[in-house]
PDB file of N, CA, C and O in Angstrom:
ATOM      1  N   UNK A   1     -10.837   2.042 -24.565  1.00  0.00           N
ATOM      2  CA  UNK A   1      -9.814   2.964 -24.083  1.00  0.00           C
ATOM      3  C   UNK A   1     -10.300   3.767 -22.910  1.00  0.00           C
ATOM      4  O   UNK A   1      -9.477   4.022 -22.031  1.00  0.00           O
ATOM      5  N   UNK A   2     -11.546   4.200 -22.786  1.00  0.00           N
ATOM      6  CA  UNK A   2     -12.072   4.918 -21.780  1.00  0.00           C
ATOM      7  C   UNK A   2     -11.798   4.215 -20.415  1.00  0.00           C
ATOM      8  O   UNK A   2     -11.316   4.804 -19.448  1.00  0.00           O
ATOM      9  N   UNK A   3     -12.138   2.956 -20.429  1.00  0.00           N
ATOM     10  CA  UNK A   3     -11.915   2.087 -19.278  1.00  0.00           C
ATOM     11  C   UNK A   3     -10.548   2.246 -18.902  1.00  0.00           C
ATOM     12  O   UNK A   3     -10.246   2.611 -17.766  1.00  0.00           O
ATOM     13  N   UNK A   4      -9.713   1.998 -19.771  1.00  0.00           N
ATOM     14  CA  UNK A   4      -8.196   1.978 -19.477  1.00  0.00           C
ATOM     15  C   UNK A   4      -7.729   3.263 -18.875  1.00  0.00           C
ATOM     16  O   UNK A   4      -6.895   3.248 -17.970  1.00  0.00           O
ATOM     17  N   UNK A   5      -8.267   4.451 -19.372  1.00  0.00           N
ATOM     18  CA  UNK A   5      -7.858   5.694 -18.985  1.00  0.00           C
ATOM     19  C   UNK A   5      -8.461   5.888 -17.564  1.00  0.00           C
ATOM     20  O   UNK A   5      -7.722   6.319 -16.678  1.00  0.00           O
ATOM     21  N   UNK A   6      -9.708   5.607 -17.309  1.00  0.00           N
ATOM     22  CA  UNK A   6     -10.278   5.615 -15.875  1.00  0.00           C
ATOM     23  C   UNK A   6      -9.510   4.722 -14.965  1.00  0.00           C
ATOM     24  O   UNK A   6      -9.197   5.107 -13.838  1.00  0.00           O
ATOM     25  N   UNK A   7      -9.204   3.569 -15.405  1.00  0.00           N
ATOM     26  CA  UNK A   7      -8.518   2.698 -14.487  1.00  0.00           C
ATOM     27  C   UNK A   7      -7.069   3.251 -14.234  1.00  0.00           C
ATOM     28  O   UNK A   7      -6.592   3.170 -13.102  1.00  0.00           O
ATOM     29  N   UNK A   8      -6.415   3.770 -15.192  1.00  0.00           N
ATOM     30  CA  UNK A   8      -5.194   4.407 -14.898  1.00  0.00           C
ATOM     31  C   UNK A   8      -5.171   5.436 -13.977  1.00  0.00           C
ATOM     32  O   UNK A   8      -4.341   5.533 -13.073  1.00  0.00           O
ATOM     33  N   UNK A   9      -6.217   6.325 -14.232  1.00  0.00           N
ATOM     34  CA  UNK A   9      -6.195   7.465 -13.244  1.00  0.00           C
ATOM     35  C   UNK A   9      -6.619   6.991 -11.850  1.00  0.00           C
ATOM     36  O   UNK A   9      -6.183   7.552 -10.845  1.00  0.00           O
ATOM     37  N   UNK A  10      -7.371   6.075 -11.797  1.00  0.00           N
ATOM     38  CA  UNK A  10      -7.748   5.586 -10.424  1.00  0.00           C
ATOM     39  C   UNK A  10      -6.502   4.900  -9.717  1.00  0.00           C
ATOM     40  O   UNK A  10      -6.418   4.946  -8.490  1.00  0.00           O
ATOM     41  N   UNK A  11      -5.579   4.294 -10.446  1.00  0.00           N
ATOM     42  CA  UNK A  11      -4.596   3.546  -9.992  1.00  0.00           C
ATOM     43  C   UNK A  11      -3.484   4.687  -9.518  1.00  0.00           C
ATOM     44  O   UNK A  11      -2.932   4.572  -8.424  1.00  0.00           O
ATOM     45  N   UNK A  12      -3.211   5.722 -10.350  1.00  0.00           N
ATOM     46  CA  UNK A  12      -2.351   6.729 -10.088  1.00  0.00           C
ATOM     47  C   UNK A  12      -2.809   7.483  -8.748  1.00  0.00           C
ATOM     48  O   UNK A  12      -2.025   7.745  -7.836  1.00  0.00           O
ATOM     49  N   UNK A  13      -4.157   7.796  -8.741  1.00  0.00           N
ATOM     50  CA  UNK A  13      -4.617   8.581  -7.475  1.00  0.00           C
ATOM     51  C   UNK A  13      -4.446   7.736  -6.280  1.00  0.00           C
ATOM     52  O   UNK A  13      -3.886   8.160  -5.268  1.00  0.00           O
ATOM     53  N   UNK A  14      -4.933   6.520  -6.390  1.00  0.00           N
ATOM     54  CA  UNK A  14      -4.651   5.468  -5.180  1.00  0.00           C
ATOM     55  C   UNK A  14      -3.312   5.442  -4.806  1.00  0.00           C
ATOM     56  O   UNK A  14      -3.033   5.551  -3.613  1.00  0.00           O
ATOM     57  N   UNK A  15      -2.346   5.301  -5.740  1.00  0.00           N
ATOM     58  CA  UNK A  15      -0.904   5.218  -5.359  1.00  0.00           C
ATOM     59  C   UNK A  15      -0.399   6.462  -4.769  1.00  0.00           C
ATOM     60  O   UNK A  15       0.491   6.391  -3.921  1.00  0.00           O
ATOM     61  N   UNK A  16      -0.861   7.556  -5.117  1.00  0.00           N
ATOM     62  CA  UNK A  16      -0.439   8.767  -4.684  1.00  0.00           C
ATOM     63  C   UNK A  16      -0.949   9.056  -3.200  1.00  0.00           C
ATOM     64  O   UNK A  16      -0.281   9.616  -2.331  1.00  0.00           O
ATOM     65  N   UNK A  17      -2.191   8.597  -3.070  1.00  0.00           N
ATOM     66  CA  UNK A  17      -2.755   8.740  -1.728  1.00  0.00           C
ATOM     67  C   UNK A  17      -2.097   7.737  -0.857  1.00  0.00           C
ATOM     68  O   UNK A  17      -1.816   8.108   0.283  1.00  0.00           O
ATOM     69  N   UNK A  18      -1.775   6.391  -1.251  1.00  0.00           N
ATOM     70  CA  UNK A  18      -1.150   5.506  -0.265  1.00  0.00           C
ATOM     71  C   UNK A  18       0.320   5.955  -0.051  1.00  0.00           C
ATOM     72  O   UNK A  18       0.855   5.693   1.026  1.00  0.00           O
ATOM     73  N   UNK A  19       1.001   6.616  -1.017  1.00  0.00           N
ATOM     74  CA  UNK A  19       2.249   6.869  -0.859  1.00  0.00           C
ATOM     75  C   UNK A  19       2.412   8.078   0.164  1.00  0.00           C
ATOM     76  O   UNK A  19       3.357   8.157   0.949  1.00  0.00           O
ATOM     77  N   UNK A  20       1.413   8.983   0.070  1.00  0.00           N
ATOM     78  CA  UNK A  20       1.561  10.099   1.060  1.00  0.00           C
ATOM     79  C   UNK A  20       1.052   9.734   2.522  1.00  0.00           C
ATOM     80  O   UNK A  20       1.154  10.448   3.519  1.00  0.00           O
ATOM     81  N   UNK A  21       0.477   8.457   2.437  1.00  0.00           N
ATOM     82  CA  UNK A  21       0.080   7.841   3.817  1.00  0.00           C
ATOM     83  C   UNK A  21       1.348   7.485   4.742  1.00  0.00           C
ATOM     84  O   UNK A  21       1.344   7.458   5.973  1.00  0.00           O
ATOM     85  N   UNK A  22       2.440   7.217   3.883  1.00  0.00           N
ATOM     86  CA  UNK A  22       3.815   6.895   4.635  1.00  0.00           C
ATOM     87  C   UNK A  22       4.585   8.212   4.955  1.00  0.00           C
ATOM     88  O   UNK A  22       5.717   8.079   5.420  1.00  0.00           O
ATOM     89  N   UNK A  23       4.106   9.446   4.761  1.00  0.00           N
ATOM     90  CA  UNK A  23       4.759  10.606   4.942  1.00  0.00           C
ATOM     91  C   UNK A  23       4.465  10.742   6.602  1.00  0.00           C
ATOM     92  O   UNK A  23       3.371  11.098   7.038  1.00  0.00           O
ATOM     93  N   UNK A  24       5.455  10.449   7.333  1.00  0.00           N
ATOM     94  CA  UNK A  24       5.375  10.341   8.706  1.00  0.00           C
ATOM     95  C   UNK A  24       5.768  11.908   9.294  1.00  0.00           C
ATOM     96  O   UNK A  24       6.796  12.521   9.004  1.00  0.00           O
ATOM     97  N   UNK A  25       4.876  12.300  10.031  1.00  0.00           N
ATOM     98  CA  UNK A  25       5.122  13.538  10.934  1.00  0.00           C
ATOM     99  C   UNK A  25       5.809  13.204  12.249  1.00  0.00           C
ATOM    100  O   UNK A  25       5.584  12.134  12.815  1.00  0.00           O
ATOM    101  N   UNK A  26       6.650  14.121  12.739  1.00  0.00           N
ATOM    102  CA  UNK A  26       7.148  13.789  13.900  1.00  0.00           C
ATOM    103  C   UNK A  26       6.284  13.785  15.166  1.00  0.00           C
ATOM    104  O   UNK A  26       6.579  13.291  16.254  1.00  0.00           O
ATOM    105  N   UNK A  27       5.001  14.521  14.768  1.00  0.00           N
ATOM    106  CA  UNK A  27       4.070  14.445  15.714  1.00  0.00           C
ATOM    107  C   UNK A  27       3.129  13.170  15.907  1.00  0.00           C
ATOM    108  O   UNK A  27       2.310  13.078  16.822  1.00  0.00           O
ATOM    109  N   UNK A  28       3.347  12.205  14.936  1.00  0.00           N
ATOM    110  CA  UNK A  28       2.579  10.950  14.961  1.00  0.00           C
ATOM    111  C   UNK A  28       3.094  10.116  16.178  1.00  0.00           C
ATOM    112  O   UNK A  28       4.296   9.978  16.401  1.00  0.00           O
ATOM    113  N   UNK A  29       2.112   9.568  16.951  1.00  0.00           N
ATOM    114  CA  UNK A  29       2.483   8.618  17.847  1.00  0.00           C
ATOM    115  C   UNK A  29       2.770   7.240  17.339  1.00  0.00           C
ATOM    116  O   UNK A  29       2.316   6.919  16.241  1.00  0.00           O
ATOM    117  N   UNK A  30       3.443   6.443  18.003  1.00  0.00           N
ATOM    118  CA  UNK A  30       3.904   4.958  17.397  1.00  0.00           C
ATOM    119  C   UNK A  30       2.541   4.370  16.918  1.00  0.00           C
ATOM    120  O   UNK A  30       2.527   3.791  15.832  1.00  0.00           O
ATOM    121  N   UNK A  31       1.448   4.470  17.612  1.00  0.00           N
ATOM    122  CA  UNK A  31       0.313   3.828  17.202  1.00  0.00           C
ATOM    123  C   UNK A  31      -0.268   4.416  15.954  1.00  0.00           C
ATOM    124  O   UNK A  31      -0.858   3.673  15.169  1.00  0.00           O
ATOM    125  N   UNK A  32      -0.145   5.693  15.716  1.00  0.00           N
ATOM    126  CA  UNK A  32      -0.710   6.425  14.508  1.00  0.00           C
ATOM    127  C   UNK A  32       0.181   5.928  13.325  1.00  0.00           C
ATOM    128  O   UNK A  32      -0.314   5.648  12.234  1.00  0.00           O
ATOM    129  N   UNK A  33       1.512   5.831  13.587  1.00  0.00           N
ATOM    130  CA  UNK A  33       2.395   5.387  12.479  1.00  0.00           C
ATOM    131  C   UNK A  33       2.082   4.033  12.084  1.00  0.00           C
ATOM    132  O   UNK A  33       2.189   3.742  10.893  1.00  0.00           O
ATOM    133  N   UNK A  34       1.650   3.028  13.059  1.00  0.00           N
ATOM    134  CA  UNK A  34       1.173   1.645  12.612  1.00  0.00           C
ATOM    135  C   UNK A  34      -0.063   1.758  11.754  1.00  0.00           C
ATOM    136  O   UNK A  34      -0.188   1.120  10.708  1.00  0.00           O
ATOM    137  N   UNK A  35      -0.989   2.604  12.235  1.00  0.00           N
ATOM    138  CA  UNK A  35      -2.126   2.805  11.681  1.00  0.00           C
ATOM    139  C   UNK A  35      -1.998   3.258  10.251  1.00  0.00           C
ATOM    140  O   UNK A  35      -2.557   2.683   9.317  1.00  0.00           O
ATOM    141  N   UNK A  36      -1.220   4.336  10.127  1.00  0.00           N
ATOM    142  CA  UNK A  36      -0.819   4.847   8.823  1.00  0.00           C
ATOM    143  C   UNK A  36      -0.325   3.768   7.778  1.00  0.00           C
ATOM    144  O   UNK A  36      -0.810   3.601   6.660  1.00  0.00           O
ATOM    145  N   UNK A  37       0.681   3.094   8.314  1.00  0.00           N
ATOM    146  CA  UNK A  37       1.352   2.065   7.468  1.00  0.00           C
ATOM    147  C   UNK A  37       0.238   0.834   6.963  1.00  0.00           C
ATOM    148  O   UNK A  37       0.297   0.237   5.889  1.00  0.00           O
ATOM    149  N   UNK A  38      -0.738   0.641   7.996  1.00  0.00           N
ATOM    150  CA  UNK A  38      -1.512  -0.309   7.746  1.00  0.00           C
ATOM    151  C   UNK A  38      -2.546   0.181   6.610  1.00  0.00           C
ATOM    152  O   UNK A  38      -2.976  -0.533   5.704  1.00  0.00           O
ATOM    153  N   UNK A  39      -2.839   1.437   6.816  1.00  0.00           N
ATOM    154  CA  UNK A  39      -3.808   2.223   5.849  1.00  0.00           C
ATOM    155  C   UNK A  39      -3.175   2.295   4.377  1.00  0.00           C
ATOM    156  O   UNK A  39      -3.880   2.183   3.374  1.00  0.00           O
ATOM    157  N   UNK A  40      -1.830   2.487   4.332  1.00  0.00           N
ATOM    158  CA  UNK A  40      -1.261   2.434   2.964  1.00  0.00           C
ATOM    159  C   UNK A  40      -1.257   0.920   2.293  1.00  0.00           C
ATOM    160  O   UNK A  40      -1.465   0.719   1.096  1.00  0.00           O
ATOM    161  N   UNK A  41      -1.022   0.040   3.133  1.00  0.00           N
ATOM    162  CA  UNK A  41      -1.238  -1.354   2.548  1.00  0.00           C
ATOM    163  C   UNK A  41      -2.573  -1.663   2.015  1.00  0.00           C
ATOM    164  O   UNK A  41      -2.740  -2.249   0.946  1.00  0.00           O
ATOM    165  N   UNK A  42      -3.690  -1.184   2.924  1.00  0.00           N
ATOM    166  CA  UNK A  42      -5.075  -1.444   2.520  1.00  0.00           C
ATOM    167  C   UNK A  42      -5.363  -0.810   1.139  1.00  0.00           C
ATOM    168  O   UNK A  42      -5.940  -1.384   0.214  1.00  0.00           O
ATOM    169  N   UNK A  43      -4.825   0.603   1.126  1.00  0.00           N
ATOM    170  CA  UNK A  43      -5.202   1.273  -0.145  1.00  0.00           C
ATOM    171  C   UNK A  43      -4.628   0.796  -1.235  1.00  0.00           C
ATOM    172  O   UNK A  43      -5.291   0.786  -2.272  1.00  0.00           O
ATOM    173  N   UNK A  44      -3.196   0.269  -1.234  1.00  0.00           N
ATOM    174  CA  UNK A  44      -2.550  -0.210  -2.384  1.00  0.00           C
ATOM    175  C   UNK A  44      -3.174  -1.524  -2.847  1.00  0.00           C
ATOM    176  O   UNK A  44      -3.305  -1.832  -4.032  1.00  0.00           O
ATOM    177  N   UNK A  45      -3.555  -2.287  -1.784  1.00  0.00           N
ATOM    178  CA  UNK A  45      -4.285  -3.550  -2.053  1.00  0.00           C
ATOM    179  C   UNK A  45      -5.572  -3.410  -2.872  1.00  0.00           C
ATOM    180  O   UNK A  45      -5.873  -4.124  -3.829  1.00  0.00           O
ATOM    181  N   UNK A  46      -6.310  -2.373  -2.360  1.00  0.00           N
ATOM    182  CA  UNK A  46      -7.449  -2.097  -3.078  1.00  0.00           C
ATOM    183  C   UNK A  46      -7.400  -1.668  -4.427  1.00  0.00           C
ATOM    184  O   UNK A  46      -8.236  -1.974  -5.277  1.00  0.00           O
ATOM    185  N   UNK A  47      -6.295  -0.873  -4.628  1.00  0.00           N
ATOM    186  CA  UNK A  47      -5.985  -0.503  -6.058  1.00  0.00           C
ATOM    187  C   UNK A  47      -5.701  -1.643  -6.831  1.00  0.00           C
ATOM    188  O   UNK A  47      -6.237  -1.731  -7.936  1.00  0.00           O
ATOM    189  N   UNK A  48      -4.849  -2.646  -6.387  1.00  0.00           N
ATOM    190  CA  UNK A  48      -4.532  -3.786  -7.074  1.00  0.00           C
ATOM    191  C   UNK A  48      -5.787  -4.733  -7.374  1.00  0.00           C
ATOM    192  O   UNK A  48      -5.904  -5.352  -8.432  1.00  0.00           O
ATOM    193  N   UNK A  49      -6.605  -4.773  -6.446  1.00  0.00           N
ATOM    194  CA  UNK A  49      -7.837  -5.707  -6.600  1.00  0.00           C
ATOM    195  C   UNK A  49      -8.630  -5.040  -7.529  1.00  0.00           C
ATOM    196  O   UNK A  49      -9.394  -5.720  -8.214  1.00  0.00           O
ATOM    197  N   UNK A  50      -8.587  -3.752  -7.689  1.00  0.00           N
ATOM    198  CA  UNK A  50      -9.596  -3.068  -8.719  1.00  0.00           C
ATOM    199  C   UNK A  50      -9.064  -3.279 -10.024  1.00  0.00           C
ATOM    200  O   UNK A  50      -9.819  -3.156 -10.988  1.00  0.00           O
ATOM    201  N   UNK A  51      -7.763  -3.606 -10.202  1.00  0.00           N
ATOM    202  CA  UNK A  51      -7.075  -3.774 -11.491  1.00  0.00           C
ATOM    203  C   UNK A  51      -7.233  -5.298 -11.785  1.00  0.00           C
ATOM    204  O   UNK A  51      -6.721  -5.688 -12.835  1.00  0.00           O
ATOM    205  N   UNK A  52      -7.839  -6.163 -11.044  1.00  0.00           N
ATOM    206  CA  UNK A  52      -7.961  -7.516 -11.348  1.00  0.00           C
ATOM    207  C   UNK A  52      -6.891  -8.353 -10.830  1.00  0.00           C
ATOM    208  O   UNK A  52      -6.797  -9.503 -11.259  1.00  0.00           O
ATOM    209  N   UNK A  53      -6.007  -7.882  -9.889  1.00  0.00           N
ATOM    210  CA  UNK A  53      -4.912  -8.612  -9.393  1.00  0.00           C
ATOM    211  C   UNK A  53      -5.330  -9.356  -8.164  1.00  0.00           C
ATOM    212  O   UNK A  53      -6.096  -8.845  -7.348  1.00  0.00           O
ATOM    213  N   UNK A  54      -4.820 -10.593  -8.021  1.00  0.00           N
ATOM    214  CA  UNK A  54      -4.961 -11.360  -6.758  1.00  0.00           C
ATOM    215  C   UNK A  54      -4.003 -10.777  -5.744  1.00  0.00           C
ATOM    216  O   UNK A  54      -2.794 -10.760  -5.978  1.00  0.00           O
ATOM    217  N   UNK A  55      -4.488 -10.324  -4.683  1.00  0.00           N
ATOM    218  CA  UNK A  55      -3.535  -9.814  -3.586  1.00  0.00           C
ATOM    219  C   UNK A  55      -3.749 -10.478  -2.327  1.00  0.00           C
ATOM    220  O   UNK A  55      -4.863 -10.662  -1.837  1.00  0.00           O
ATOM    221  N   UNK A  56      -2.621 -10.845  -1.799  1.00  0.00           N
ATOM    222  CA  UNK A  56      -2.478 -11.396  -0.407  1.00  0.00           C
ATOM    223  C   UNK A  56      -2.274 -10.160   0.642  1.00  0.00           C
ATOM    224  O   UNK A  56      -1.228  -9.512   0.632  1.00  0.00           O
ATOM    225  N   UNK A  57      -3.149  -9.926   1.383  1.00  0.00           N
ATOM    226  CA  UNK A  57      -3.168  -8.664   2.266  1.00  0.00           C
ATOM    227  C   UNK A  57      -2.716  -9.191   3.820  1.00  0.00           C
ATOM    228  O   UNK A  57      -2.575  -8.430   4.777  1.00  0.00           O
ATOM    229  N   UNK A  58      -2.542 -10.515   3.852  1.00  0.00           N
ATOM    230  CA  UNK A  58      -2.271 -10.951   5.308  1.00  0.00           C
ATOM    231  C   UNK A  58      -0.902 -10.385   5.670  1.00  0.00           C
ATOM    232  O   UNK A  58       0.022 -10.321   4.859  1.00  0.00           O
ATOM    233  N   UNK A  59      -0.825  -9.956   7.002  1.00  0.00           N
ATOM    234  CA  UNK A  59       0.350  -9.489   7.533  1.00  0.00           C
ATOM    235  C   UNK A  59       0.645 -10.150   8.688  1.00  0.00           C
ATOM    236  O   UNK A  59      -0.273 -10.132   9.508  1.00  0.00           O
ATOM    237  N   UNK A  60       1.734 -10.788   9.045  1.00  0.00           N
ATOM    238  CA  UNK A  60       1.846 -11.662  10.171  1.00  0.00           C
ATOM    239  C   UNK A  60       2.596 -10.824  11.142  1.00  0.00           C
ATOM    240  O   UNK A  60       3.731 -10.467  10.826  1.00  0.00           O
ATOM    241  N   UNK A  61       2.079 -10.457  12.324  1.00  0.00           N
ATOM    242  CA  UNK A  61       2.550  -9.652  13.394  1.00  0.00           C
ATOM    243  C   UNK A  61       2.941 -10.529  14.538  1.00  0.00           C
ATOM    244  O   UNK A  61       3.069 -10.036  15.658  1.00  0.00           O
ATOM    245  N   UNK A  62       3.146 -11.862  14.311  1.00  0.00           N
ATOM    246  CA  UNK A  62       3.508 -12.653  15.531  1.00  0.00           C
ATOM    247  C   UNK A  62       4.712 -12.325  16.210  1.00  0.00           C
ATOM    248  O   UNK A  62       4.681 -12.387  17.439  1.00  0.00           O
ATOM    249  N   UNK A  63       5.902 -11.945  15.574  1.00  0.00           N
ATOM    250  CA  UNK A  63       7.088 -11.810  16.069  1.00  0.00           C
ATOM    251  C   UNK A  63       7.272 -10.140  16.454  1.00  0.00           C
ATOM    252  O   UNK A  63       8.208  -9.678  17.107  1.00  0.00           O
ATOM    253  N   UNK A  64       6.265  -9.458  15.942  1.00  0.00           N
ATOM    254  CA  UNK A  64       6.461  -7.819  16.235  1.00  0.00           C
ATOM    255  C   UNK A  64       5.764  -7.583  17.498  1.00  0.00           C
ATOM    256  O   UNK A  64       4.571  -7.787  17.721  1.00  0.00           O
ATOM    257  N   UNK A  65       6.707  -7.099  18.348  1.00  0.00           N
ATOM    258  CA  UNK A  65       6.186  -6.834  19.853  1.00  0.00           C
ATOM    259  C   UNK A  65       6.073  -5.257  19.916  1.00  0.00           C
ATOM    260  O   UNK A  65       5.146  -4.755  20.553  1.00  0.00           O
ATOM    261  N   UNK A  66       6.949  -4.514  19.301  1.00  0.00           N
ATOM    262  CA  UNK A  66       6.886  -3.107  19.512  1.00  0.00           C
ATOM    263  C   UNK A  66       6.091  -2.343  18.306  1.00  0.00           C
ATOM    264  O   UNK A  66       5.863  -2.908  17.236  1.00  0.00           O
ATOM    265  N   UNK A  67       5.724  -1.108  18.565  1.00  0.00           N
ATOM    266  CA  UNK A  67       5.009  -0.660  17.360  1.00  0.00           C
ATOM    267  C   UNK A  67       5.884  -0.209  16.126  1.00  0.00           C
ATOM    268  O   UNK A  67       5.413   0.014  15.011  1.00  0.00           O
ATOM    269  N   UNK A  68       7.349  -0.094  16.499  1.00  0.00           N
ATOM    270  CA  UNK A  68       8.226   0.139  15.372  1.00  0.00           C
ATOM    271  C   UNK A  68       8.452  -1.198  14.492  1.00  0.00           C
ATOM    272  O   UNK A  68       8.817  -1.167  13.316  1.00  0.00           O
ATOM    273  N   UNK A  69       8.202  -2.304  15.181  1.00  0.00           N
ATOM    274  CA  UNK A  69       8.414  -3.685  14.588  1.00  0.00           C
ATOM    275  C   UNK A  69       7.215  -3.809  13.658  1.00  0.00           C
ATOM    276  O   UNK A  69       7.332  -4.118  12.472  1.00  0.00           O
ATOM    277  N   UNK A  70       6.022  -3.544  14.278  1.00  0.00           N
ATOM    278  CA  UNK A  70       4.813  -3.688  13.569  1.00  0.00           C
ATOM    279  C   UNK A  70       4.763  -2.849  12.324  1.00  0.00           C
ATOM    280  O   UNK A  70       4.349  -3.297  11.255  1.00  0.00           O
ATOM    281  N   UNK A  71       5.240  -1.493  12.504  1.00  0.00           N
ATOM    282  CA  UNK A  71       5.341  -0.601  11.345  1.00  0.00           C
ATOM    283  C   UNK A  71       6.170  -1.141  10.255  1.00  0.00           C
ATOM    284  O   UNK A  71       5.858  -1.020   9.070  1.00  0.00           O
ATOM    285  N   UNK A  72       7.303  -1.780  10.701  1.00  0.00           N
ATOM    286  CA  UNK A  72       8.375  -2.231   9.746  1.00  0.00           C
ATOM    287  C   UNK A  72       7.706  -3.423   8.973  1.00  0.00           C
ATOM    288  O   UNK A  72       7.993  -3.528   7.780  1.00  0.00           O
ATOM    289  N   UNK A  73       6.857  -4.315   9.522  1.00  0.00           N
ATOM    290  CA  UNK A  73       6.115  -5.368   8.855  1.00  0.00           C
ATOM    291  C   UNK A  73       5.157  -4.849   7.847  1.00  0.00           C
ATOM    292  O   UNK A  73       5.134  -5.372   6.732  1.00  0.00           O
ATOM    293  N   UNK A  74       4.305  -3.793   8.164  1.00  0.00           N
ATOM    294  CA  UNK A  74       3.407  -3.344   7.314  1.00  0.00           C
ATOM    295  C   UNK A  74       4.172  -2.543   6.127  1.00  0.00           C
ATOM    296  O   UNK A  74       3.647  -2.569   5.014  1.00  0.00           O
ATOM    297  N   UNK A  75       5.264  -1.905   6.289  1.00  0.00           N
ATOM    298  CA  UNK A  75       6.020  -1.255   5.348  1.00  0.00           C
ATOM    299  C   UNK A  75       6.631  -2.243   4.311  1.00  0.00           C
ATOM    300  O   UNK A  75       6.701  -1.969   3.113  1.00  0.00           O
ATOM    301  N   UNK A  76       7.072  -3.421   4.860  1.00  0.00           N
ATOM    302  CA  UNK A  76       7.569  -4.494   4.029  1.00  0.00           C
ATOM    303  C   UNK A  76       6.401  -4.980   3.146  1.00  0.00           C
ATOM    304  O   UNK A  76       6.602  -5.166   1.946  1.00  0.00           O
ATOM    305  N   UNK A  77       5.156  -5.198   3.708  1.00  0.00           N
ATOM    306  CA  UNK A  77       4.063  -5.696   2.877  1.00  0.00           C
ATOM    307  C   UNK A  77       3.720  -4.495   1.746  1.00  0.00           C
ATOM    308  O   UNK A  77       3.373  -4.721   0.587  1.00  0.00           O
ATOM    309  N   UNK A  78       3.882  -3.283   2.302  1.00  0.00           N
ATOM    310  CA  UNK A  78       3.565  -2.167   1.255  1.00  0.00           C
ATOM    311  C   UNK A  78       4.535  -2.373   0.089  1.00  0.00           C
ATOM    312  O   UNK A  78       4.167  -2.354  -1.086  1.00  0.00           O
ATOM    313  N   UNK A  79       5.774  -2.567   0.477  1.00  0.00           N
ATOM    314  CA  UNK A  79       6.893  -2.717  -0.685  1.00  0.00           C
ATOM    315  C   UNK A  79       6.649  -3.788  -1.515  1.00  0.00           C
ATOM    316  O   UNK A  79       6.941  -3.726  -2.709  1.00  0.00           O
ATOM    317  N   UNK A  80       6.074  -4.910  -0.946  1.00  0.00           N
ATOM    318  CA  UNK A  80       5.704  -6.036  -1.776  1.00  0.00           C
ATOM    319  C   UNK A  80       4.651  -5.661  -2.653  1.00  0.00           C
ATOM    320  O   UNK A  80       4.785  -5.911  -3.851  1.00  0.00           O
ATOM    321  N   UNK A  81       3.575  -5.072  -2.223  1.00  0.00           N
ATOM    322  CA  UNK A  81       2.353  -4.689  -3.075  1.00  0.00           C
ATOM    323  C   UNK A  81       2.992  -3.656  -4.063  1.00  0.00           C
ATOM    324  O   UNK A  81       2.606  -3.696  -5.232  1.00  0.00           O
ATOM    325  N   UNK A  82       3.869  -2.798  -3.723  1.00  0.00           N
ATOM    326  CA  UNK A  82       4.263  -1.730  -4.696  1.00  0.00           C
ATOM    327  C   UNK A  82       4.898  -2.459  -5.889  1.00  0.00           C
ATOM    328  O   UNK A  82       4.589  -2.166  -7.044  1.00  0.00           O
ATOM    329  N   UNK A  83       5.758  -3.377  -5.600  1.00  0.00           N
ATOM    330  CA  UNK A  83       6.514  -4.155  -6.708  1.00  0.00           C
ATOM    331  C   UNK A  83       5.481  -4.729  -7.623  1.00  0.00           C
ATOM    332  O   UNK A  83       5.581  -4.577  -8.840  1.00  0.00           O
ATOM    333  N   UNK A  84       4.338  -5.485  -6.990  1.00  0.00           N
ATOM    334  CA  UNK A  84       3.282  -5.865  -7.830  1.00  0.00           C
ATOM    335  C   UNK A  84       2.671  -4.726  -8.737  1.00  0.00           C
ATOM    336  O   UNK A  84       2.537  -4.886  -9.950  1.00  0.00           O
ATOM    337  N   UNK A  85       2.324  -3.617  -8.111  1.00  0.00           N
ATOM    338  CA  UNK A  85       1.825  -2.451  -8.874  1.00  0.00           C
ATOM    339  C   UNK A  85       2.767  -1.979  -9.941  1.00  0.00           C
ATOM    340  O   UNK A  85       2.355  -1.656 -11.055  1.00  0.00           O
ATOM    341  N   UNK A  86       4.149  -1.936  -9.570  1.00  0.00           N
ATOM    342  CA  UNK A  86       5.041  -1.493 -10.672  1.00  0.00           C
ATOM    343  C   UNK A  86       5.066  -2.547 -11.740  1.00  0.00           C
ATOM    344  O   UNK A  86       5.043  -2.149 -12.904  1.00  0.00           O
ATOM    345  N   UNK A  87       5.107  -3.727 -11.525  1.00  0.00           N
ATOM    346  CA  UNK A  87       5.049  -4.820 -12.589  1.00  0.00           C
ATOM    347  C   UNK A  87       3.785  -4.580 -13.352  1.00  0.00           C
ATOM    348  O   UNK A  87       3.855  -4.570 -14.581  1.00  0.00           O
ATOM    349  N   UNK A  88       2.608  -4.382 -12.744  1.00  0.00           N
ATOM    350  CA  UNK A  88       1.320  -4.293 -13.496  1.00  0.00           C
ATOM    351  C   UNK A  88       1.467  -3.073 -14.443  1.00  0.00           C
ATOM    352  O   UNK A  88       0.965  -3.092 -15.567  1.00  0.00           O
ATOM    353  N   UNK A  89       2.201  -1.956 -13.942  1.00  0.00           N
ATOM    354  CA  UNK A  89       2.151  -0.800 -14.758  1.00  0.00           C
ATOM    355  C   UNK A  89       3.168  -0.943 -15.920  1.00  0.00           C
ATOM    356  O   UNK A  89       3.039  -0.280 -16.949  1.00  0.00           O
ATOM    357  N   UNK A  90       4.142  -1.784 -15.742  1.00  0.00           N
ATOM    358  CA  UNK A  90       5.087  -2.001 -16.774  1.00  0.00           C
ATOM    359  C   UNK A  90       4.443  -2.907 -17.960  1.00  0.00           C
ATOM    360  O   UNK A  90       4.750  -2.720 -19.138  1.00  0.00           O
ATOM    361  N   UNK A  91       3.560  -3.866 -17.561  1.00  0.00           N
ATOM    362  CA  UNK A  91       2.796  -4.743 -18.455  1.00  0.00           C
ATOM    363  C   UNK A  91       1.863  -3.919 -19.318  1.00  0.00           C
ATOM    364  O   UNK A  91       1.730  -4.168 -20.516  1.00  0.00           O
ATOM    365  N   UNK A  92       1.180  -2.881 -18.673  1.00  0.00           N
ATOM    366  CA  UNK A  92       0.342  -2.136 -19.357  1.00  0.00           C
ATOM    367  C   UNK A  92       0.853  -1.039 -20.153  1.00  0.00           C
ATOM    368  O   UNK A  92       0.078  -0.341 -20.807  1.00  0.00           O
ATOM    369  N   UNK A  93       2.209  -0.819 -20.144  1.00  0.00           N
ATOM    370  CA  UNK A  93       2.809   0.271 -20.844  1.00  0.00           C
ATOM    371  C   UNK A  93       3.030  -0.160 -22.319  1.00  0.00           C
ATOM    372  O   UNK A  93       3.539   0.622 -23.121  1.00  0.00           O
TER     373      UNK A  93
END
């Protein structure tokens, strides 16, 4: 039970941190927005890996030429990982 509680707290903390990573300020440059989106993906992937979930963190940026397109690709990957995270939480409930 202690392990489950620690794991749950770690997952919640990581989810909150990664979610706040997507809070974009109007002061952020396009490069910073891409970096923030990438950091959110990495944080959520790490959380899922710590829970024992096999995670595909590959992001295909081949067609993305602008920073906005790259950010959109990372946000799509984040949404995919968030769905896995939500499914895991539903299973553990």
